[in-house]
N, C-alpha and C positions, 0 to 999 in steps of 0.2 A: 380435172377437166373431163367431162364426159365425152365419149366419142360422138362426133357429129356436131359438137358445139363449136360456134364461131370462135376461132382462136383469139379474136380481138375482144371478146367479152368473157366475163367470169361470173358465174352464178353465185351470189352472195350466200345463199343457203348452203350450196355445195362447199364453199370456203369454210363456213362455220362448222358444218358437219364433218367434213373430211380433212380439213387442213389446220384445224385448231390444235395447237401443242397441248397435250394432256399434262397433268401434274407430274406423272411418272416420266414424261419426256423432258419436262422442264428441269427435273432433278439432274438430268445429264448435262445441263448447261452450267451447273455450279462451277465456279472458277473460270468460266470463259466469258470474255467481255468484247465489246466492239465488234469488229469484222469477224473475229474468231467465233464468237457466239452466233453471229448471223450465218456464217458459212456452215457451222456445225448443224444449226437448226434446219437449214435448207437441205443439207445432205440427209438428215434424219427424216424430214418430211417427205422428201422425194422417195427415198428408199422404202419408207413405210407404206407409201401409196403405190409405188410401181415395182417394188421388189428389186430394184437396182439403183445404183448411184447415178446422178446426172453426168453426162459426158462433158458438159460445159454449161455456160450461162444460157445458151440457146435452148436447152432442155427445161429451163425454168420459166414458165409462163409469167409474164409481167404482173398479172393480178395476184398470182400465188406468191411471187417474190415479194411484192409490197405487203401482202397480208402477213406473211411470216416475219418480215422485217419489223412491222408494227408490233407484233407480239413480243419480239426480242428487245424492242425499244431502240431500233436503229433505222436510219433513213435509207440505207443501202447505198449511198453514194460512194462509200469506201470499199464496196464489195470487190472491185477490181484488184485490190491488194491482198485478197484472201488467196493464199498459195494453193494452186491446184495440183501441185506435185511436191514430194518431199516428205519429211517425217511427220509434220503436223497433220496433214490430210490423211496420211496412212494410219496415224494414231486415231484420228477421228473416225475413220472407216472401221477400225478394229472395235472401237467403243460402240459404234452404232450396230455392227453385226452382233456383238455380245448382248447389247440391249434388246435387240429384236429376235435373238435366238437363231441368227444365221451364221454360217461359217463359209470359208472359202472352199470351193470345190476342189477335190484332189484328183489325181490321176486314177487312184483306186475307185473313187466315186464314178468317174467317167466310164471306166471299164465295167463296173457293176451295171450302170445305166445302159451301156451298149448291149451287154449280155441280156438284160431284161427286155430291151426293145427287140432284140433278135428273136427271143423265145416268144414273148407275149404279143407283140404287135406284128412283126414281119410274118411269123408263122400263121397267126390268125388271118391276116390279110391274104396270104397265099392260099389258105384253106378256104376262105370265103369265095375267092375267085373260081376255084375248081367246082364248087357246089353250084355256082350260077351258070356255068357253061352248059 
């Protein structure tokens, strides 16, 4: 959904262009059926589009939910039984991260980012303020 778009509407062209599961994505669904396939596909679609996993059903726009459900061949009525915690969803998340080339951020990553921000951003910000006075 593009920013500024009425949340009650979904642009069909946008669905087709940005929310269609590609063949390489569909390969990830092999061995998954029913609500498990739908849950996985929704996690994959959301993470591919937004760079994060949905926090819950409210993060999944109804139009996108229905579009992905049709692609997987599910009506979505059983989605409530997709477990949002536990080993299955953690395994799905790990598969999706590997598929998309993401990994979980570590403490070392956070320390490296903090150091970079301190040197590159904070220092530059401080320097630019002194020049404008």
